[in-house]
C-alpha positions in Angstrom: 42.0 123.1 67.2 45.6 122.8 66.1 46.7 120.6 63.3 49.1 117.8 64.1 52.6 118.2 62.7 52.7 114.6 61.5 50.5 111.5 61.1 47.2 111.5 63.0 47.4 110.3 66.5 45.7 107.1 67.6 41.9 107.4 67.7 42.0 107.0 71.5 43.9 110.3 71.8 41.5 112.4 69.8 38.9 114.4 71.7 36.4 114.0 68.9 36.5 110.2 69.2 35.8 110.2 72.9 32.2 109.2 73.8 30.1 111.7 75.9 30.6 109.4 78.9 34.4 109.8 78.6 34.2 113.4 79.8 32.9 114.0 83.3 32.9 116.9 85.8 35.5 115.1 87.8 38.9 116.9 87.6 42.0 114.7 87.4 45.6 115.8 88.0 48.1 114.4 85.5 51.9 114.5 85.8 54.0 114.4 82.7 57.8 114.1 82.0 59.3 116.1 79.2 62.4 116.7 77.2 63.1 119.7 75.0 65.7 121.6 73.0 65.7 125.0 74.7 67.4 126.7 71.8 64.1 126.6 69.9 62.0 128.3 72.6 61.9 131.5 74.7 62.3 129.7 77.9 59.7 127.7 79.9 57.4 130.5 81.2 54.6 131.7 78.9 55.3 134.9 76.9 52.8 137.5 75.7 53.6 136.7 72.1 53.9 133.0 72.6 57.0 131.0 71.7 57.7 129.6 75.2 57.6 125.9 76.1 54.6 126.4 78.3 52.7 128.1 75.4 53.2 125.3 72.9 52.6 122.6 75.5 49.3 124.0 76.8 48.1 124.3 73.2 48.9 120.6 72.5 47.3 119.4 75.8 44.2 121.5 75.0 43.9 119.7 71.6 43.7 116.4 73.4 41.7 117.5 76.5 39.1 119.5 74.4 39.5 122.4 76.8 42.0 125.0 78.0 44.8 123.5 80.1 47.2 125.3 82.5 50.5 123.6 83.0 52.9 124.0 86.0 56.5 123.0 85.6 59.0 121.8 88.2 61.6 124.3 87.0 61.3 127.5 84.9 64.3 127.0 82.6 65.6 130.1 80.8 65.8 130.8 77.1 68.3 128.4 75.5 68.3 126.0 78.5 67.5 122.3 77.7 65.8 119.5 79.6 66.1 115.8 79.6 63.7 115.2 82.5 61.5 118.2 83.1 58.3 117.4 85.1 55.0 119.2 85.0 51.4 118.8 86.1 48.0 119.9 84.9 44.3 119.4 85.8 41.7 118.2 83.3 38.1 117.1 83.2 38.7 114.9 80.2 39.4 111.2 80.9 42.0 110.0 78.5 44.4 107.0 78.5 48.0 107.7 79.4 49.0 107.0 75.8 46.8 109.9 74.7 48.7 112.3 77.0 51.9 111.0 75.4 51.6 110.1 71.8 48.5 112.2 71.2 50.0 115.3 72.7 53.3 114.7 70.9 51.4 114.8 67.6 50.6 118.4 68.3 54.0 119.5 69.5 57.0 120.8 67.5 59.8 118.3 67.0 62.0 120.0 69.6 59.8 119.0 72.5 58.3 115.6 73.5 56.3 114.2 76.3 58.1 111.1 77.6 55.5 109.7 80.1 52.2 110.6 81.8 50.8 109.4 85.1 47.6 110.3 87.1 48.5 111.7 90.5 46.8 112.7 93.7 45.4 116.3 93.7 48.0 117.2 96.4 50.9 116.6 94.0 52.6 119.7 92.8 55.4 119.5 90.2 57.4 122.3 91.8 56.7 122.1 95.5 56.6 118.3 95.8 60.1 118.0 94.4 62.8 117.1 96.9 65.9 117.5 94.7 66.9 118.7 91.3 70.0 117.9 89.2 71.4 120.2 86.4 74.2 119.2 84.1 76.4 121.8 82.2 78.2 120.6 79.1 81.3 122.6 78.3 83.6 122.2 75.3 87.2 123.2 76.2 89.3 123.7 73.1 90.8 126.5 71.1 88.2 126.4 68.3 84.5 127.0 68.9 82.2 124.1 68.3 79.9 124.0 65.3 77.7 120.9 65.9 77.3 121.7 69.6 76.9 125.5 69.2 73.4 125.4 70.7 73.9 122.5 73.0 77.2 123.1 74.8 79.1 126.0 76.3 82.6 126.8 75.1 85.8 127.9 76.6 88.9 128.5 74.4 91.7 127.4 76.8 92.5 124.3 78.8 91.0 124.1 82.3 92.3 122.6 85.5 89.6 120.1 86.5 91.4 119.2 89.7 91.4 122.9 90.9 87.8 123.3 89.9 86.8 120.2 91.8 88.7 121.4 94.9 87.0 124.8 94.7 83.5 123.3 94.2 83.7 121.5 97.6 83.0 124.8 99.3 79.5 124.9 97.7 78.3 121.7 99.2 75.9 122.1 102.1 73.3 124.6 103.1 74.4 128.2 102.3 73.2 131.6 101.3 73.9 131.7 97.6 73.3 135.4 97.1 76.7 135.7 95.3 75.4 133.3 92.6 71.9 134.7 92.3 70.6 136.8 89.4 69.4 140.3 90.3 66.0 139.5 89.0 65.6 136.3 91.1 62.2 136.2 92.8 62.9 133.5 95.3 61.9 134.4 98.9 65.2 133.2 100.3 68.7 132.8 98.8 69.4 129.8 101.1 69.8 126.5 99.2 71.2 123.1 100.0 73.7 121.7 97.5 74.0 118.0 97.9 76.9 117.4 95.4 79.0 119.1 92.7 80.8 116.6 90.3 83.1 117.7 87.5 83.9 115.1 84.9 86.2 115.4 81.9 86.2 113.3 78.7 88.7 114.5 76.1 87.7 118.1 75.2 84.4 118.0 77.0 83.9 118.9 80.7 80.6 118.3 82.5 79.5 120.0 85.7 76.8 118.1 87.5 75.1 119.9 90.5 72.4 118.3 92.7 70.5 120.5 95.2 67.1 120.8 96.9 66.4 123.8 94.7 68.2 126.4 92.6 68.1 130.2 92.4 67.7 132.1 89.1 71.0 131.7 87.1 72.6 129.9 90.0 74.1 127.0 88.0 75.4 129.3 85.2 76.9 131.7 87.7 78.6 128.8 89.6 80.0 127.4 86.3 81.3 130.8 85.2 83.1 131.2 88.6 84.6 127.7 88.5 85.9 128.3 85.0 87.8 131.3 86.4 89.5 128.9 88.8 90.1 126.3 86.1 91.7 128.9 83.9 94.0 130.1 86.7 92.4 133.5 87.0 91.5 132.8 90.6 92.8 130.3 93.2 90.6 127.4 94.4 89.9 129.1 97.7 88.3 132.1 95.9 85.0 130.3 95.5 84.6 130.0 99.3 85.4 133.7 99.6 82.8 134.6 97.0 80.2 132.4 98.6 80.8 134.0 102.0 80.6 137.5 100.6 77.0 137.1 99.5 77.9 139.7 96.8 76.9 138.9 93.2 79.5 141.4 92.0 82.3 139.3 93.5 81.6 136.3 91.3 82.3 135.8 87.6 79.8 136.8 84.9 76.9 134.5 84.1 78.0 131.8 81.6 75.9 131.1 78.5 72.7 128.9 78.6 73.6 126.6 75.7 75.3 123.9 77.8 72.7 123.7 80.6 70.4 120.8 81.0 67.7 120.1 83.6 68.6 116.5 84.1 66.5 115.1 86.9 63.7 116.0 89.3 63.3 113.8 92.4 60.1 113.1 94.2 59.0 110.9 97.1 58.2 107.4 96.0 54.6 107.8 97.3 53.8 109.8 94.1 54.5 106.8 91.9 56.4 108.7 89.3 59.2 107.3 87.1 62.6 108.0 88.6 
């Protein structure tokens, strides 16, 4: 069993303190909310040598459950991508209070990841397939000098950007479209069709934030969109170019993929019947 990184968790969260009656053959499904600093991990999905968020999370959950635990996330964030509201689920035979799945698990996690909440859910719930919408935020520092404090937590562009032109261009992305032009070559999605509900671009001093809400996203879709919008903001392409790239369905027509540092999985939305925090 792993050793907690800090003070011992409350006794209720320790598998050794649970009475024999606390563990039954009944399997329960638990949903959890997470935040993490993606710069410390090799992405969400488990890796052969470990080091992924799924790897460290499953070890921590196993320490509390007293058995191996497999975790399914709502989104498979890439290496360097952060989350303020990732959602995952797992099945366990162990009966534990919700506090054990939060404070107890956090005692076994590195400081760059934390469980925010835990809820028992119906067995039909699926963190990925039950989600009805997702929101990503991309933080960009726009100034001549690269950032130091935000080096791992924001993207950077060295020149001023025209936010009005980028906002005008982004309107072409709203709606149901084939997003092949903004899809990574290694994307495994069965279809490139996605519905983008909104694209908002906000500026505060030297920081620009791109907030995109959609039913689902393709691999690298947000970073490819941000990279192309920056081309427009920098004056390298006109606002109408985004619509042309989208219609082309050709990845080679769009801008290069922008870096992962500024990308945050900000929100996963579910039907109210699941009873999860919104």
